[in-house]
C-alpha positions in Angstrom: 108.8 69.5 -4.3 110.8 68.3 -1.2 110.2 65.2 0.3 111.0 63.7 3.7 112.5 60.2 3.7 110.9 57.8 6.4 114.3 56.1 7.2 116.0 59.5 8.0 113.0 60.4 10.1 113.5 57.3 12.2 117.1 58.3 12.7 116.2 61.8 13.8 113.6 60.4 16.3 116.3 58.0 17.7 118.8 60.7 18.2 115.9 62.9 19.9 114.7 60.1 22.0 118.2 59.0 23.2 119.7 62.2 23.8 122.7 61.8 21.2 124.0 60.2 17.9 126.3 57.5 19.5 123.4 55.7 21.4 121.1 56.5 18.6 123.7 54.8 15.9 123.8 51.7 18.2 120.2 51.0 18.6 119.9 51.6 14.8 122.9 49.4 13.9 124.2 52.3 11.9 127.6 53.9 12.3 127.9 57.1 13.9 129.0 58.8 10.6 126.1 57.4 8.6 123.6 58.8 11.3 125.2 62.0 11.3 125.0 62.3 7.5 121.4 61.6 7.7 120.8 64.3 10.2 122.8 66.9 7.9 121.0 66.0 4.7 117.6 66.5 6.8 118.8 69.9 8.0 119.8 70.9 4.5 116.2 69.7 3.0 114.5 72.0 5.5 117.0 74.5 5.7 116.9 74.8 9.5 119.1 73.6 12.4 117.4 70.6 14.0 120.0 70.0 16.7 121.6 72.4 19.2 125.0 71.3 19.3 126.5 74.2 21.6 126.1 72.4 24.8 127.7 69.2 26.3 124.6 67.4 25.4 122.7 67.3 22.1 119.2 69.1 22.5 116.5 70.0 20.0 116.2 73.5 18.7 112.6 74.9 18.2 112.5 73.5 14.8 113.9 70.4 15.8 110.9 70.0 18.5 108.1 70.9 15.9 109.7 68.6 13.5 109.7 65.5 16.1 106.0 65.6 16.3 105.4 65.4 12.5 108.2 62.7 12.4 106.3 60.6 14.9 102.8 60.9 12.8 104.7 60.4 9.5 106.6 57.2 10.4 103.4 55.7 12.4 101.3 56.3 9.3 103.9 54.7 7.2 104.2 51.6 9.3 100.3 51.3 9.4 100.0 51.6 5.7 102.2 49.0 5.1 101.0 46.6 7.6 97.5 47.0 6.1 98.5 46.9 2.6 100.9 44.0 2.9 98.0 42.1 4.9 100.7 42.1 7.7 98.2 42.3 10.7 99.8 40.0 13.2 97.5 38.1 15.8 98.5 35.9 18.8 100.0 36.2 22.1 103.5 37.0 23.5 104.2 35.6 27.1 106.6 37.8 28.9 107.9 37.6 32.7 109.4 40.8 34.4 110.9 41.2 37.8 108.8 43.3 40.4 111.4 45.8 40.6 111.7 47.1 37.1 108.2 47.3 36.3 108.1 51.2 36.6 108.3 53.3 34.6 109.6 51.4 31.4 107.0 48.5 31.2 103.6 50.4 31.0 105.1 52.6 28.5 106.4 49.7 26.3 103.2 47.8 26.6 101.3 51.0 25.5 103.5 51.7 22.4 103.3 47.7 21.6 99.5 47.8 21.8 99.2 50.8 19.3 101.7 48.9 16.7 100.3 45.5 17.2 96.8 46.0 18.5 95.9 42.2 17.8 98.7 41.0 19.6 98.2 40.3 23.3 101.1 40.6 25.8 100.5 38.3 28.6 102.6 39.7 31.3 103.7 37.8 34.3 105.6 39.1 37.4 108.0 37.1 39.7 111.7 37.0 40.8 114.7 36.7 38.6 115.7 33.1 39.8 111.9 31.9 39.2 111.7 33.6 35.9 114.9 32.0 34.4 113.6 28.5 35.5 110.2 28.9 33.9 111.9 30.3 30.8 114.3 27.3 30.3 111.1 25.2 30.5 109.6 27.2 27.7 106.9 28.9 30.1 107.7 32.3 28.5 108.7 33.8 25.2 110.5 36.5 26.7 112.0 37.5 29.9 113.9 40.2 31.7 116.2 39.9 34.8 117.9 41.8 37.4 121.3 40.2 37.9 124.7 41.1 39.5 126.3 40.2 36.2 125.7 40.0 32.5 125.3 36.4 31.2 126.2 34.6 27.8 122.7 33.3 27.4 121.4 36.9 27.7 121.4 40.4 26.1 122.5 43.2 28.3 120.0 46.1 28.1 121.6 48.4 30.7 123.9 48.5 33.9 122.4 50.7 36.5 123.6 51.6 40.2 121.8 50.2 42.8 120.7 53.0 45.0 119.0 53.8 48.7 115.3 54.8 48.4 113.2 56.5 50.9 109.9 58.4 51.6 109.7 61.6 49.9 111.7 64.2 52.5 112.0 61.0 54.6 114.4 60.9 57.6 114.6 57.4 58.6 117.9 56.8 57.0 119.6 58.9 59.4 118.4 56.6 62.5 120.2 53.9 64.0 119.7 51.0 64.0 118.8 51.4 60.1 115.4 50.1 59.6 115.6 48.1 56.4 112.8 46.8 54.1 112.8 44.0 51.5 111.2 40.8 50.5 112.6 37.7 51.5 113.6 36.6 48.0 114.8 40.1 46.8 118.1 39.7 44.8 119.4 42.8 46.3 118.8 41.8 50.0 122.3 39.8 50.7 124.6 42.3 49.0 122.7 45.2 50.8 123.2 43.8 54.2 126.7 42.5 53.6 127.5 46.3 52.8 125.7 47.6 56.2 127.8 45.0 57.8 131.2 45.8 56.4 130.5 49.5 56.9 129.7 48.6 60.7 126.1 50.3 60.4 123.7 48.8 62.9 120.3 47.8 61.2 117.2 45.8 61.9 114.5 44.4 59.6 111.3 46.7 59.4 109.2 43.5 58.3 108.9 40.0 57.3 107.2 39.9 54.0 106.9 38.1 50.4 104.8 41.3 49.3 106.6 44.2 47.4 103.7 46.1 48.1 103.9 45.9 51.7 107.6 47.0 51.3 106.8 49.9 49.5 104.0 51.0 51.7 106.4 50.7 54.6 109.2 52.7 53.1 106.6 55.4 51.6 105.3 55.8 55.5 109.0 56.8 56.3 109.3 53.6 58.4 112.1 52.1 56.5 114.5 52.3 53.5 114.8 50.0 50.8 117.2 49.5 47.6 116.2 49.7 44.1 117.8 50.3 40.7 118.3 54.0 39.7 115.6 55.2 37.7 112.9 52.4 38.7 111.6 54.2 41.9 107.9 55.2 41.7 106.8 58.8 42.2 106.1 58.6 46.0 109.9 57.4 46.7 113.0 59.1 46.1 116.6 58.1 46.1 118.2 59.1 49.1 121.0 61.7 49.0 123.2 60.4 51.8 126.3 62.0 50.8 128.2 58.7 51.5 126.7 58.0 54.8 125.3 54.8 53.7 127.3 52.2 51.7 127.9 52.0 47.9 125.8 49.1 46.5 127.4 48.8 43.2 125.9 48.1 39.9 123.4 45.7 38.8 122.4 44.6 35.1 118.8 44.3 33.4 119.4 41.3 31.2 116.9 40.1 28.4 116.3 36.4 27.3 114.5 35.3 24.5 114.8 37.8 22.0 115.5 35.3 19.0 115.1 36.8 15.7 113.5 33.4 14.5 110.5 34.1 16.9 108.9 36.7 14.6 108.5 40.2 13.9 106.2 41.2 16.8 108.2 39.7 19.4 111.3 41.6 18.1 109.3 44.8 17.9 108.7 44.2 21.4 112.3 43.5 22.2 113.3 46.6 20.2 111.1 48.7 22.4 112.4 47.2 25.6 115.9 47.9 24.4 115.2 51.6 23.7 113.6 52.0 27.1 116.1 50.7 29.1 118.8 51.8 27.3 117.7 55.4 28.2 118.2 54.4 31.6 122.0 54.4 31.2 123.6 57.2 33.1 124.7 60.2 31.2 128.4 61.6 31.1 127.2 64.1 34.0 125.7 61.1 36.1 122.1 62.2 35.5 119.5 59.4 34.5 116.5 60.2 32.2 113.3 58.0 32.5 112.1 56.4 29.3 110.5 58.2 26.6 109.3 55.9 23.9 108.9 56.7 20.3 108.3 54.5 17.0 111.9 53.4 16.0 113.0 50.5 14.1 
């Protein structure tokens, strides 16, 4: 009789979801050699190859894809059994603040996964601007907040560093016109740096609207009446990153930071923080420059 080890399955899931051993090892707080050894033992136990290592990046074999589905179910059942039998059924609420510009695609997926794991814990989600969130968090208004900032900070945990990119309507042409019509909210963190970049390149621009509404900005851009800037990987489906081939200025890199992920706050908050870590870590650029949207799993 051959038995699958839950800890090893967690490692396999992390490698599959994060696209490699290095990121998975960092997330699991293990060495790369330890994770590699777990995968080797798993392959030996099943007498199959789970990973295709012939390319530049690690991919799952057909057997690996099949095992991944079983692994998710096994780990989920294991965790549910432990919670039920130890009466570790958490209740309560977690107050979390998130900037508008990084809601998609990570936050809905994180909330869905967290609700499945902790159905009796309510997440009170609030949207605001980074500065307002930091001020309110310092006063105890939130258990956990995410921010978008130009730098990593000593008080926070960096989740990812992501390029700021030009975004427009699907197949749009407004970015080619001059003056360039630019849309952003008045309190948008990216506004001043973006406009400074345009001025430094001598690109004539004009404001497309004066608003405090993110929805108004998105509607204007999706109608191809203006362009905007967003962190790459967070653009909604009806917008796209503009392939301007250097016509528009490079805007640098911004950080998604997390505040309040203190281990003393309890398991539920730590579980939510882990899901956020995994989701945003997957937005880091691959070596070939590609970005992948988060695909959450039960890991940790």
